[in-house]
Backbone as CSV, one residue per row, in Angstrom:
resi,resn,N_x,N_y,N_z,CA_x,CA_y,CA_z,C_x,C_y,C_z
1,MET,-13.581,-3.977,15.526,-12.928,-3.888,14.843,-12.710,-5.756,14.248
2,SER,-12.412,-6.423,13.525,-12.425,-7.982,13.505,-11.507,-8.098,11.534
3,VAL,-11.083,-9.484,11.995,-10.007,-9.799,11.416,-10.541,-10.911,10.099
4,ASP,-11.785,-11.237,10.213,-13.326,-11.686,9.713,-14.282,-10.731,9.720
5,PRO,-14.392,-9.812,8.422,-15.325,-9.018,7.517,-15.777,-10.705,7.150
6,VAL,-17.531,-9.568,6.516,-18.217,-9.582,5.422,-17.976,-9.473,3.909
7,TRP,-16.649,-8.479,3.464,-16.420,-8.105,2.317,-15.475,-9.033,2.277
8,THR,-14.653,-8.879,1.496,-13.888,-9.934,0.270,-13.102,-8.990,-0.427
9,ARG,-14.244,-7.656,-1.380,-13.035,-6.951,-0.909,-13.629,-4.717,-1.041
10,LEU,-13.150,-4.350,-0.230,-12.962,-2.904,-0.121,-12.076,-2.050,-1.052
11,VAL,-13.333,-1.292,-0.610,-13.044,0.153,-1.959,-14.092,1.383,-0.485
12,ARG,-12.608,2.291,-0.270,-13.199,3.411,0.087,-13.865,4.386,-1.468
13,PHE,-14.575,4.890,-1.041,-14.866,5.790,-2.262,-16.045,6.929,-1.848
14,VAL,-15.672,8.110,-2.581,-17.135,8.834,-3.466,-18.198,8.920,-4.221
15,ALA,-19.225,8.718,-3.024,-20.534,8.682,-3.949,-20.879,9.315,-4.719
16,PRO,-21.330,9.603,-6.163,-22.205,10.721,-6.899,-22.220,11.639,-6.561
17,ASP,-23.959,11.446,-5.020,-24.090,12.161,-4.130,-23.790,13.424,-3.041
18,GLY,-22.015,12.467,-2.366,-20.586,13.148,-2.102,-20.212,12.955,-0.682
19,ARG,-21.121,11.377,-0.956,-21.281,11.001,0.899,-19.920,9.784,0.524
20,ILE,-19.291,9.721,1.490,-17.744,8.406,1.618,-18.104,7.532,2.171
21,LEU,-18.191,6.466,1.139,-18.392,4.950,1.923,-17.897,4.046,2.096
22,CYS,-17.457,3.182,2.236,-16.792,1.601,2.326,-18.210,0.835,1.431
23,GLY,-17.900,0.107,0.287,-18.128,-0.604,0.093,-17.431,-2.214,-0.430
24,GLN,-18.332,-3.044,-1.281,-17.321,-3.996,-2.252,-17.909,-4.068,-4.239
25,PRO,-17.194,-4.120,-4.400,-17.570,-4.068,-5.982,-18.001,-5.158,-6.095
26,SER,-19.148,-4.964,-7.157,-20.930,-5.450,-7.258,-20.379,-7.213,-8.143
27,ASP,-19.300,-6.503,-8.785,-18.732,-7.629,-10.070,-17.419,-7.801,-9.412
28,PRO,-17.172,-9.119,-9.121,-15.730,-9.772,-8.524,-14.358,-9.702,-9.564
29,GLU,-14.858,-9.363,-10.295,-13.418,-9.437,-11.259,-13.312,-8.098,-11.835
30,VAL,-13.871,-7.143,-11.643,-13.577,-6.035,-12.488,-11.555,-4.875,-11.738
31,ASP,-11.372,-4.763,-12.145,-10.353,-4.019,-11.698,-10.681,-2.683,-11.379
32,VAL,-10.642,-2.748,-10.128,-11.391,-1.181,-9.847,-10.537,0.049,-10.299
33,GLY,-9.806,-0.310,-10.429,-7.827,1.296,-10.322,-8.011,1.730,-11.798
34,LEU,-8.047,0.326,-12.638,-7.987,0.834,-14.214,-8.960,1.114,-14.432
35,ALA,-10.861,0.358,-13.991,-11.723,0.645,-14.066,-11.806,2.207,-14.272
36,VAL,-11.382,2.684,-12.888,-12.202,4.281,-12.448,-11.020,5.310,-12.966
37,ALA,-9.589,4.586,-13.837,-8.906,5.512,-14.409,-8.941,5.217,-16.131
38,ALA,-10.062,4.812,-16.567,-10.984,4.792,-17.576,-12.604,5.581,-17.627
39,GLN,-12.206,6.411,-16.636,-13.885,6.678,-16.297,-15.461,5.583,-16.625
40,GLN,-14.249,4.667,-16.456,-15.871,3.545,-16.677,-16.703,3.253,-15.364
41,PRO,-17.878,3.063,-15.265,-18.921,3.598,-13.571,-18.733,1.666,-13.496
42,VAL,-17.949,1.716,-11.859,-18.196,0.837,-11.516,-19.036,0.551,-9.786
43,SER,-19.514,-0.871,-9.810,-20.801,-0.829,-9.434,-20.045,-1.841,-8.088
44,VAL,-21.080,-0.756,-7.083,-20.281,-1.112,-5.683,-21.250,-1.457,-4.360
45,ARG,-20.847,-2.854,-3.716,-22.129,-2.799,-2.432,-22.236,-2.280,-1.965
46,VAL,-22.607,-1.047,-0.509,-22.820,-0.521,-0.014,-22.361,-1.487,1.672
47,LEU,-21.706,-0.497,2.500,-21.029,-1.470,3.575,-22.168,-0.122,4.805
48,ASP,-22.178,-0.823,5.598,-22.922,0.639,6.247,-21.580,1.041,7.990
49,GLY,-20.186,0.071,7.282,-19.140,0.819,8.697,-18.324,2.262,7.428
50,ALA,-18.389,3.020,8.261,-17.771,4.367,7.189,-15.460,3.904,7.187
51,SER,-15.742,2.316,7.882,-13.995,1.922,7.723,-13.631,1.127,7.716
52,ALA,-12.816,0.074,7.060,-12.496,-0.868,6.820,-11.933,-1.517,7.887
53,LEU,-12.164,-0.824,8.938,-12.006,-1.683,10.641,-13.269,-1.552,10.905
54,ASP,-14.024,-1.312,10.970,-15.424,-0.975,11.629,-16.058,-2.595,11.406
55,ASN,-16.585,-3.384,12.433,-17.954,-4.382,11.844,-18.873,-4.049,11.393
56,SER,-18.317,-4.297,9.595,-19.067,-3.752,9.074,-20.747,-4.593,8.334
57,SER,-22.000,-4.102,7.633,-22.739,-5.507,7.251,-22.699,-4.587,5.634
58,PHE,-23.785,-5.153,4.976,-24.850,-4.790,3.548,-25.165,-4.603,3.721
59,THR,-25.387,-2.457,3.419,-27.251,-2.311,3.560,-27.978,-2.686,2.409
60,GLY,-27.667,-3.430,1.512,-28.647,-3.601,0.221,-29.001,-2.610,-0.337
61,GLU,-28.180,-1.391,-0.104,-27.996,-0.662,-1.234,-26.679,-0.782,-2.326
62,VAL,-26.945,-0.031,-3.255,-25.811,-0.190,-4.577,-25.559,1.602,-5.031
63,THR,-24.862,1.721,-5.237,-23.807,2.318,-6.024,-23.061,2.434,-7.140
64,THR,-22.848,3.512,-7.457,-20.969,3.638,-8.276,-20.377,4.862,-7.648
65,ILE,-18.919,4.886,-7.501,-17.983,5.360,-7.870,-17.907,6.946,-8.441
66,GLN,-17.419,7.683,-7.483,-17.294,9.235,-8.134,-16.166,9.409,-8.312
67,LYS,-15.580,9.021,-6.850,-13.964,9.170,-6.727,-13.539,7.864,-5.762
68,LEU,-12.239,7.743,-6.232,-11.866,6.788,-5.624,-11.041,6.952,-4.460
69,LEU,-11.117,5.860,-3.853,-10.183,6.904,-2.415,-9.345,5.181,-1.731
70,SER,-8.233,5.808,-1.092,-7.156,5.672,-0.583,-8.350,4.255,0.554
71,PRO,-7.880,2.761,0.274,-8.743,1.576,1.771,-8.740,2.712,3.142
72,LEU,-7.627,3.432,2.864,-7.456,4.228,5.086,-7.660,5.289,4.705
73,ALA,-8.407,5.540,6.329,-8.285,7.505,6.328,-7.105,7.195,6.466
74,ALA,-6.001,8.982,6.526,-4.955,9.056,7.000,-5.204,9.366,8.779
75,SER,-6.305,9.635,8.780,-6.905,10.115,10.177,-6.786,8.789,10.826
76,GLU,-6.891,7.407,10.269,-6.677,5.711,10.560,-5.324,5.698,10.907
77,VAL,-4.641,5.931,10.130,-2.824,5.604,10.858,-2.090,7.048,10.691
78,GLY,-1.474,6.495,12.043,-1.203,7.726,12.652,0.561,7.220,12.415
79,THR,1.008,6.654,12.321,2.209,6.358,11.806,1.974,5.078,10.414
80,ILE,2.876,5.331,9.296,3.147,3.613,8.390,5.091,3.446,8.759
81,ARG,4.520,1.956,9.596,5.676,1.000,9.466,5.762,0.416,8.194
82,ALA,6.778,0.956,7.530,7.648,0.474,6.415,8.988,-0.938,7.049
83,ILE,9.141,-1.266,5.930,10.019,-1.711,5.756,11.180,-2.582,3.801
84,GLY,12.814,-2.125,4.852,13.480,-1.905,3.467,14.348,-2.196,2.855
85,LEU,15.123,-2.262,2.041,15.238,-3.396,1.744,15.118,-5.301,1.728
86,ASN,14.009,-5.095,1.312,13.685,-6.433,1.929,13.811,-7.624,0.480
87,TYR,13.929,-7.441,-0.554,15.104,-8.365,-1.304,16.054,-8.005,-2.068
88,THR,16.764,-9.834,-1.818,17.907,-9.215,-2.169,18.060,-8.780,-3.849
89,ASP,18.289,-8.544,-4.078,17.961,-8.168,-5.875,18.013,-6.426,-5.402
90,HIS,17.514,-5.952,-4.946,17.291,-4.751,-4.651,17.990,-4.181,-4.001
91,ALA,18.493,-5.229,-3.212,19.588,-4.570,-1.931,21.102,-4.674,-2.568
92,ALA,21.011,-5.222,-3.785,22.153,-5.839,-4.809,22.523,-4.033,-5.447
93,GLU,21.472,-3.301,-5.820,20.602,-2.662,-6.874,21.113,-1.291,-5.931
94,LEU,21.198,-0.537,-4.428,21.603,-0.132,-4.226,23.388,-0.306,-3.886
95,LYS,23.095,-1.102,-3.320,24.311,-1.852,-3.446,24.886,-1.344,-1.847
96,MET,24.017,-2.272,-1.246,23.964,-2.213,0.525,23.492,-3.498,1.391
97,THR,24.218,-3.524,1.877,24.392,-5.454,2.542,22.582,-5.634,3.281
98,ILE,23.286,-7.193,2.969,21.529,-7.871,3.016,21.167,-8.011,4.818
99,PRO,20.241,-6.894,5.013,19.988,-7.039,6.011,19.421,-8.345,7.043
100,THR,20.161,-8.116,8.400,19.910,-9.936,9.497,18.864,-9.775,10.050
101,ILE,18.572,-7.927,10.555,17.179,-8.489,10.554,16.046,-7.791,9.569
102,PRO,15.245,-7.244,10.129,13.848,-5.973,9.218,14.411,-4.698,9.048
103,GLU,14.659,-4.125,8.027,15.242,-2.399,8.082,13.956,-1.911,8.497
104,VAL,13.471,-0.875,9.687,12.149,-0.708,9.636,12.845,0.635,9.253
105,PHE,11.741,1.049,8.638,11.684,3.133,8.545,10.182,3.426,8.546
106,MET,10.270,4.531,8.985,8.302,5.476,9.268,7.842,5.946,8.122
107,LYS,7.123,6.603,7.906,6.449,7.686,7.078,5.060,7.849,7.513
108,PRO,4.929,9.403,7.576,3.900,10.158,8.075,2.524,9.784,7.515
109,SER,1.558,10.349,7.947,0.155,9.844,8.066,-0.296,10.177,6.964
110,THR,-0.051,11.602,7.050,0.433,12.280,5.822,0.614,11.983,4.011
111,CYS,2.026,10.792,3.437,1.956,9.864,3.161,0.726,10.035,1.989
112,LEU,-0.150,9.414,2.545,-1.204,8.301,1.864,-2.484,9.275,0.467
113,GLN,-1.658,9.191,-0.174,-2.662,8.967,-1.820,-3.641,8.691,-1.076
114,ASP,-4.591,9.154,-2.420,-5.791,8.535,-2.854,-4.561,8.019,-4.620
115,PRO,-5.056,5.856,-4.599,-4.786,5.237,-5.906,-4.541,6.014,-7.182
116,THR,-5.545,6.811,-7.534,-5.520,6.907,-9.059,-5.129,8.830,-8.999
117,ALA,-4.586,9.189,-8.082,-4.277,10.577,-7.835,-3.627,11.216,-7.890
118,SER,-2.758,12.140,-8.505,-2.006,12.605,-9.346,-0.945,12.982,-8.061
119,VAL,0.293,12.949,-7.639,1.805,13.007,-6.965,2.320,14.218,-7.361
120,LYS,2.589,15.698,-7.068,2.813,16.315,-6.481,4.561,16.354,-6.008
121,ILE,5.271,16.729,-6.617,6.862,16.178,-6.642,7.014,17.355,-5.840
122,PRO,7.542,18.645,-4.861,8.163,18.986,-4.535,9.462,20.012,-5.001
123,LYS,9.677,20.752,-4.422,10.849,21.062,-5.534,12.073,20.929,-4.598
124,SER,12.077,20.571,-3.128,11.975,20.442,-1.619,12.654,18.874,-2.203
125,ALA,12.130,18.258,-3.082,11.786,17.407,-2.514,14.077,16.666,-4.427
126,GLY,14.006,17.675,-4.948,15.182,17.708,-5.630,14.443,16.867,-6.738
127,ASP,16.043,15.938,-7.816,15.316,15.635,-8.237,16.129,13.974,-9.606
128,ALA,15.260,13.657,-8.316,15.336,11.612,-8.092,14.651,11.165,-7.324
129,VAL,13.601,11.526,-7.858,12.019,10.948,-7.394,11.248,9.713,-7.859
130,ASP,11.932,8.140,-6.615,11.527,6.727,-7.524,10.837,6.643,-6.712
131,ALA,10.193,5.285,-7.504,8.646,4.570,-7.012,8.944,2.940,-6.957
132,GLU,8.660,3.052,-6.337,8.228,1.372,-5.886,6.701,0.994,-5.340
133,VAL,7.253,-0.129,-6.386,5.422,-1.162,-5.511,6.322,-1.813,-4.133
134,GLU,4.450,-1.960,-3.436,4.807,-2.159,-2.304,3.384,-2.856,-1.465
135,LEU,3.708,-4.099,-0.967,2.439,-5.229,-0.775,2.580,-4.011,1.484
136,ALA,1.044,-4.126,1.132,0.633,-3.738,2.031,0.096,-4.104,3.002
137,ILE,-0.159,-4.525,4.440,-0.415,-5.604,4.963,-1.534,-4.383,6.262
138,VAL,-2.753,-4.272,6.114,-3.321,-4.053,7.263,-3.888,-4.443,8.852
139,ILE,-3.681,-4.367,10.035,-3.671,-5.384,10.848,-4.639,-5.246,11.283
140,GLY,-5.709,-5.642,11.787,-7.330,-5.575,12.241,-7.575,-5.605,14.019
141,LYS,-6.324,-5.856,14.415,-7.384,-6.278,16.374,-5.604,-5.762,16.339
142,ASP,-5.864,-5.773,17.893,-4.282,-5.185,18.477,-3.315,-6.270,18.301
143,CYS,-1.993,-6.397,18.325,-0.903,-7.233,18.186,0.414,-7.259,18.786
144,LYS,0.844,-7.059,19.240,1.256,-6.921,20.366,2.803,-8.169,20.836
145,ASP,3.663,-8.526,20.546,4.577,-9.936,21.144,3.981,-11.136,20.269
146,VAL,3.787,-11.491,19.196,3.191,-12.527,18.848,4.033,-13.114,18.146
147,ASP,3.705,-14.551,18.118,4.271,-15.361,17.463,4.438,-15.253,16.193
148,GLU,5.829,-15.774,15.093,4.935,-15.976,13.442,4.510,-16.927,13.116
149,ALA,3.847,-18.257,13.943,3.007,-18.428,14.235,0.959,-18.474,13.872
150,SER,1.260,-17.399,15.024,-0.277,-17.502,14.967,-0.020,-15.451,14.039
151,ALA,1.311,-14.791,14.012,0.635,-14.493,12.484,-0.065,-13.523,12.448
152,LEU,-0.258,-14.552,11.228,-1.036,-13.695,9.877,-3.065,-14.134,10.426
153,ASP,-3.290,-14.220,12.378,-4.378,-14.650,12.185,-4.997,-12.737,12.517
154,TYR,-3.657,-11.537,13.087,-3.754,-10.761,13.279,-4.299,-9.471,11.509
155,VAL,-3.738,-10.148,11.023,-4.544,-9.529,9.257,-5.612,-9.078,8.819
156,LEU,-6.075,-7.863,8.483,-6.931,-8.258,8.229,-7.202,-7.717,6.813
157,GLY,-6.102,-7.634,6.207,-6.127,-7.733,4.558,-4.992,-7.045,4.321
158,TYR,-4.945,-6.811,2.390,-3.681,-6.513,1.406,-3.767,-5.587,0.540
159,THR,-2.887,-5.092,0.854,-3.721,-3.594,-0.447,-1.949,-3.676,-1.285
160,VAL,-1.948,-3.006,-2.495,-0.352,-2.448,-2.443,-0.518,-0.988,-2.498
161,ALA,0.781,-0.501,-1.839,1.208,0.861,-2.118,2.937,1.398,-3.300
162,ASN,2.029,2.289,-3.272,3.389,3.031,-4.465,3.997,3.770,-2.610
163,ASP,5.628,3.189,-2.907,6.922,3.961,-1.501,7.517,5.264,-2.675
164,ILE,7.048,6.165,-2.612,8.242,7.624,-3.152,9.052,7.482,-2.733
165,THR,10.130,8.145,-3.158,11.344,8.111,-1.870,12.012,8.995,-3.091
166,CYS,12.784,10.407,-2.228,13.918,11.167,-2.915,15.323,10.792,-2.692
167,ARG,15.652,9.965,-3.929,16.627,9.600,-3.968,18.605,10.188,-3.560
168,ASP,18.307,11.028,-3.895,19.653,12.152,-3.885,18.975,12.588,-2.209
169,VAL,18.528,13.338,-1.879,17.345,13.444,-0.140,17.990,12.136,0.048
170,GLN,17.399,11.072,0.081,18.085,9.974,0.862,19.643,9.693,1.129
171,SER,20.409,10.100,-0.315,21.932,9.317,0.520,22.798,10.770,1.092
172,ARG,21.692,11.636,1.344,22.987,12.960,2.017,22.693,13.135,3.913
173,THR,21.696,11.831,3.937,22.333,11.123,5.140,21.145,9.102,6.008
174,SER,21.892,9.209,7.324,21.535,8.019,7.588,20.223,7.361,7.410
175,GLN,19.380,8.269,7.467,17.821,7.810,8.278,16.683,8.692,7.216
176,TRP,15.832,7.575,6.555,15.248,7.488,5.262,14.015,8.285,5.277
177,GLY,13.641,7.881,6.999,12.461,9.225,7.120,12.231,10.375,6.094
178,PHE,12.994,11.223,6.315,12.730,12.372,5.358,12.010,13.150,4.267
179,SER,13.514,11.620,3.429,13.016,11.282,1.641,12.502,10.442,1.358
180,LYS,12.007,9.922,2.645,10.039,9.013,2.393,8.824,9.024,2.492
181,GLY,9.193,10.745,3.016,7.944,11.042,3.781,6.782,12.690,3.095
182,PHE,7.227,12.907,2.240,7.217,13.938,1.526,4.841,13.964,1.381
183,ASP,4.374,15.079,1.146,2.978,14.790,1.433,2.493,14.448,0.063
184,GLY,1.906,12.994,0.462,0.799,11.779,-0.596,2.559,11.502,-1.721
185,PHE,3.860,10.898,-0.579,4.629,9.905,-1.407,4.605,8.862,-0.706
186,CYS,3.175,7.989,-0.459,2.137,7.046,-0.422,0.783,6.394,-0.790
187,PRO,0.635,6.869,-2.752,-0.637,6.622,-2.860,-0.556,4.724,-2.492
188,LEU,-2.711,4.849,-2.033,-3.099,3.268,-1.253,-3.752,2.937,-2.510
189,GLY,-4.270,1.560,-2.002,-5.352,0.822,-3.227,-5.011,0.889,-4.084
190,PRO,-5.869,0.269,-5.259,-7.305,0.758,-4.769,-7.836,0.123,-4.083
191,ALA,-8.018,-1.300,-3.727,-9.053,-1.978,-3.118,-8.351,-2.536,-1.869
192,LEU,-8.898,-3.216,-0.509,-8.409,-3.921,-0.050,-9.295,-5.280,-0.074
193,VAL,-8.145,-6.005,-0.064,-8.375,-7.563,-0.576,-8.278,-8.348,0.719
194,SER,-9.607,-8.493,1.791,-10.091,-9.559,2.846,-8.470,-10.739,3.148
195,ALA,-8.351,-11.148,4.480,-7.107,-12.056,4.129,-7.372,-13.449,4.168
196,LYS,-8.878,-13.561,4.503,-9.374,-14.705,4.343,-9.242,-15.827,2.460
197,VAL,-9.084,-13.881,1.841,-9.476,-14.782,0.197,-8.199,-14.648,-0.433
198,LEU,-7.248,-14.875,0.993,-5.472,-14.711,-0.067,-4.904,-15.912,0.643
199,PRO,-4.845,-17.314,1.089,-4.552,-17.836,2.429,-3.227,-18.413,1.859
200,ASP,-2.337,-18.712,0.083,-2.081,-18.435,0.065,-0.660,-17.532,-0.354
201,LEU,0.031,-16.509,0.309,0.938,-15.144,0.261,2.215,-15.480,-0.779
202,SER,2.349,-16.813,-1.214,3.461,-16.708,-1.971,2.874,-16.354,-3.369
203,VAL,2.381,-16.853,-3.998,1.286,-16.224,-5.178,1.014,-14.504,-5.533
204,LEU,1.565,-14.237,-4.703,1.450,-12.456,-4.775,2.464,-11.967,-5.965
205,LYS,1.759,-11.419,-7.199,2.463,-10.097,-7.987,2.161,-9.307,-8.099
206,LEU,2.892,-8.536,-7.840,3.114,-6.805,-8.252,3.767,-6.640,-9.527
207,LYS,3.446,-5.662,-9.762,3.893,-4.913,-10.522,3.862,-3.643,-11.051
208,THR,5.252,-2.397,-10.888,4.663,-1.286,-11.859,4.153,-0.948,-13.092
209,VAL,3.327,-0.209,-13.862,2.896,0.209,-14.588,2.970,1.994,-14.279
210,LEU,4.102,2.452,-15.552,3.901,3.760,-15.807,3.584,3.924,-17.629
211,ASP,2.511,4.605,-18.495,2.215,4.927,-18.859,2.112,3.637,-20.276
212,GLY,1.943,2.904,-20.227,1.535,1.828,-20.904,3.322,0.796,-20.540
213,LYS,4.012,1.086,-19.689,5.037,0.878,-19.508,5.799,-0.092,-18.684
214,VAL,5.816,-1.492,-18.647,6.078,-2.187,-16.988,7.092,-2.280,-16.432
215,LEU,7.553,-1.253,-15.350,9.156,-0.911,-15.156,9.475,-1.110,-13.620
216,GLN,8.274,-2.542,-13.310,8.337,-3.280,-11.925,7.847,-4.422,-12.061
217,ASP,8.449,-5.561,-12.055,7.569,-7.132,-12.310,8.226,-8.105,-10.857
218,GLY,7.393,-7.895,-9.686,8.484,-9.147,-8.233,6.897,-10.312,-8.202
219,LYS,7.462,-11.169,-7.242,6.542,-11.762,-6.696,7.006,-11.434,-4.992
220,SER,5.927,-12.465,-4.340,5.835,-12.094,-2.892,6.179,-13.032,-2.201
221,ALA,6.954,-14.460,-3.222,7.685,-15.805,-2.074,9.250,-14.497,-2.420
222,ASP,9.752,-13.679,-2.854,11.209,-13.627,-2.975,11.664,-12.886,-2.314
223,MET,10.705,-12.369,-1.067,11.126,-11.328,0.277,12.147,-12.526,0.704
224,ILE,13.463,-11.538,1.349,14.368,-11.990,2.529,13.250,-12.413,3.914
225,PHE,13.004,-11.702,4.037,11.474,-11.474,5.790,10.413,-12.189,5.234
226,SER,9.663,-12.759,5.672,8.679,-13.356,4.900,7.524,-12.711,6.060
227,ILE,6.398,-12.447,5.867,5.365,-11.501,6.166,5.190,-11.830,7.702
228,PRO,4.846,-13.312,7.697,4.785,-13.663,9.917,6.620,-13.635,10.647
229,LYS,7.048,-13.370,10.121,8.335,-12.693,10.447,8.177,-11.476,11.102
230,ILE,7.760,-10.555,9.517,8.058,-8.803,9.255,6.762,-8.791,10.814
231,ILE,4.986,-9.407,10.652,4.925,-8.878,11.854,4.995,-9.222,12.988
232,SER,5.530,-10.509,13.274,6.389,-10.754,14.628,7.122,-9.923,15.489
233,HIS,8.108,-8.961,14.486,8.968,-8.265,14.587,8.727,-7.087,15.195
234,LEU,7.626,-6.584,14.300,7.705,-5.041,14.555,6.332,-5.142,15.878
235,SER,5.597,-6.133,16.180,4.648,-7.126,17.118,5.416,-6.179,18.854
236,GLN,6.773,-6.575,18.634,7.837,-6.277,20.079,7.098,-5.068,20.066
237,VAL,7.013,-4.036,19.038,7.035,-2.302,19.040,5.412,-2.364,20.266
238,ARG,4.498,-2.856,19.257,3.311,-2.387,19.080,2.381,-2.433,17.836
239,CYS,1.483,-3.361,17.490,0.721,-2.873,16.725,-0.840,-2.676,16.722
240,ASN,-1.590,-1.370,16.560,-2.024,-1.216,17.818,-3.710,-0.066,16.780
241,THR,-4.908,-0.880,16.664,-5.932,-0.823,16.235,-6.672,-0.276,16.681
242,THR,-6.467,0.900,17.752,-7.302,1.211,18.478,-7.959,2.979,17.208
243,LYS,-8.852,3.317,16.942,-8.450,4.114,16.021,-8.772,5.482,17.213
244,THR,-9.102,6.059,17.624,-8.613,6.689,18.454,-7.199,7.260,17.838
245,GLN,-6.054,5.968,17.725,-4.868,5.856,17.888,-4.508,5.987,16.690
246,ALA,-4.815,4.752,16.303,-4.346,4.418,14.626,-3.662,3.966,14.507
247,VAL,-2.737,4.312,15.523,-1.492,4.299,15.540,-0.619,2.625,14.506
248,ASP,-0.464,2.646,13.309,0.106,1.750,12.570,-0.762,0.144,12.285
249,SER,-2.216,0.900,12.095,-2.845,-0.046,12.121,-2.678,-1.112,10.426
250,HIS,-2.347,0.039,10.007,-1.052,-0.159,8.702,0.184,-0.429,8.136
251,LEU,0.142,-1.418,7.521,1.950,-1.544,8.060,1.956,-1.629,6.511
252,LEU,2.979,-1.131,5.534,3.596,-1.500,4.817,4.673,-2.779,4.840
253,VAL,4.697,-3.587,3.884,5.810,-4.677,3.932,6.761,-4.967,2.536
254,GLY,7.506,-3.871,2.539,8.759,-4.129,1.011,8.997,-4.715,0.414
255,LEU,8.407,-4.660,-0.828,8.319,-5.164,-2.184,9.045,-4.674,-2.918
256,ASP,10.542,-4.329,-2.907,11.525,-3.780,-3.374,11.857,-4.641,-4.845
257,VAL,11.159,-4.487,-5.457,11.615,-4.896,-6.236,12.847,-4.720,-7.554
258,ALA,13.464,-5.123,-7.878,15.374,-3.844,-8.738,15.240,-4.634,-10.034
259,GLN,14.041,-5.050,-10.185,14.336,-4.978,-11.602,13.708,-4.380,-12.810
260,ARG,13.830,-3.500,-12.989,13.345,-2.196,-13.367,13.608,-1.896,-15.198
261,TYR,13.121,-1.911,-15.398,12.649,-2.308,-17.300,12.942,-0.361,-17.218
262,GLY,13.154,-0.094,-18.873,13.754,0.546,-20.043,12.604,2.173,-19.531
263,ASP,12.814,3.237,-19.532,11.328,4.514,-19.293,12.471,5.829,-19.650
264,PRO,11.914,6.327,-20.803,12.225,7.375,-21.131,12.459,8.991,-20.066
265,HIS,11.542,9.064,-18.975,11.146,9.250,-17.755,12.055,9.288,-17.578
266,ARG,13.386,7.966,-16.515,14.206,8.423,-15.750,15.859,9.052,-16.719
267,ASN,16.379,9.789,-15.251,17.740,9.910,-16.137,18.334,8.509,-15.678
268,ALA,20.157,8.761,-14.928,20.600,7.469,-15.628,21.105,6.344,-14.487
269,PHE,20.868,7.317,-13.052,20.083,6.254,-11.783,19.316,5.696,-11.756
270,GLY,18.163,5.655,-12.770,16.448,5.433,-13.176,15.828,5.657,-12.554
271,TYR,15.849,7.448,-11.907,14.931,7.929,-11.099,14.138,9.172,-11.827
272,TRP,12.815,9.064,-11.693,11.940,10.135,-12.100,12.973,11.152,-12.031
273,THR,12.764,12.237,-13.383,13.387,13.329,-13.043,12.210,14.453,-13.103
274,GLN,10.529,13.529,-13.799,10.229,14.861,-13.569,8.268,14.587,-12.457
275,PRO,7.261,15.107,-12.570,6.413,14.153,-11.751,5.780,13.866,-13.156
276,GLN,5.274,12.498,-12.501,4.728,11.427,-13.500,3.063,11.840,-12.918
277,ALA,2.580,10.456,-14.132,1.134,10.123,-14.177,1.241,8.939,-12.507
278,PRO,0.090,8.704,-12.461,0.059,8.182,-10.886,0.596,6.390,-11.414
279,CYS,0.742,6.398,-10.875,1.477,5.010,-11.635,0.175,3.869,-10.596
280,LEU,-0.695,2.975,-11.750,-1.962,1.715,-11.875,-1.803,0.438,-11.017
281,SER,-2.095,0.106,-10.446,-1.655,-1.553,-9.605,-2.455,-2.307,-9.935
282,GLN,-2.344,-3.053,-11.245,-3.096,-3.313,-12.074,-3.708,-5.143,-10.650
283,GLY,-4.743,-5.641,-11.556,-4.758,-6.818,-10.664,-5.730,-6.363,-9.343
284,TRP,-6.062,-8.435,-8.782,-7.487,-7.582,-7.522,-7.349,-7.234,-6.673
285,LEU,-5.845,-6.590,-6.567,-5.540,-5.841,-5.100,-6.029,-3.634,-5.572
């Protein structure tokens, strides 16, 4: 595994012949998620590795995306470590105290979902299901007890995720894992962007768009805890990228954007009251 991959933007997908491949979009400007959702052909330069965690080279083959998959497979992610309440506005929205250390919670690998796939809301989830855009970090090598100054040296790349939560379930317990851990409650992607092409993380902007409506809009510069701080904090336990274990090769860093725009599908508390179409991530990620 390398933190200096040959690719700058990786997608994992099913090709027209049924093969599951990794590659880089031929067009550096194409918005992969929106193009696939619009059923537009997306040309991809194929890599010889089967995973974003492999040391891969381009094969010379070019094909198209039949089905877009999450950048990492569930089998590569033992547990997703996530940081909650990482924005002052979101903590205020939930009427919770601003944390003094990163608020860590877990989501199981079964939460992973393809970026443009529908999310099924189970009956046991209640009627207050919420979606939040997140900045996701993929660690490219074993990371243990690292300091903040060197933390970014362990990052393979960045993508976006949708942290789906059953808020009414969450409100009945002090632990968050169950309310955030339903199958498919973490759509990921569409693309994994190499850390080498994102030297300034403060300029990242993320938004949630549903049926053409902007529900969330925020930027990484507004985080309470910086990305190096979070990586350093989590590395006290260990961030292991061994593919046989794949424990926490994928870390979610919360971009909990509190500014929410009006949406007719939400109830008085601002939460989904029925299953919705996927929220597509717009932009290079």
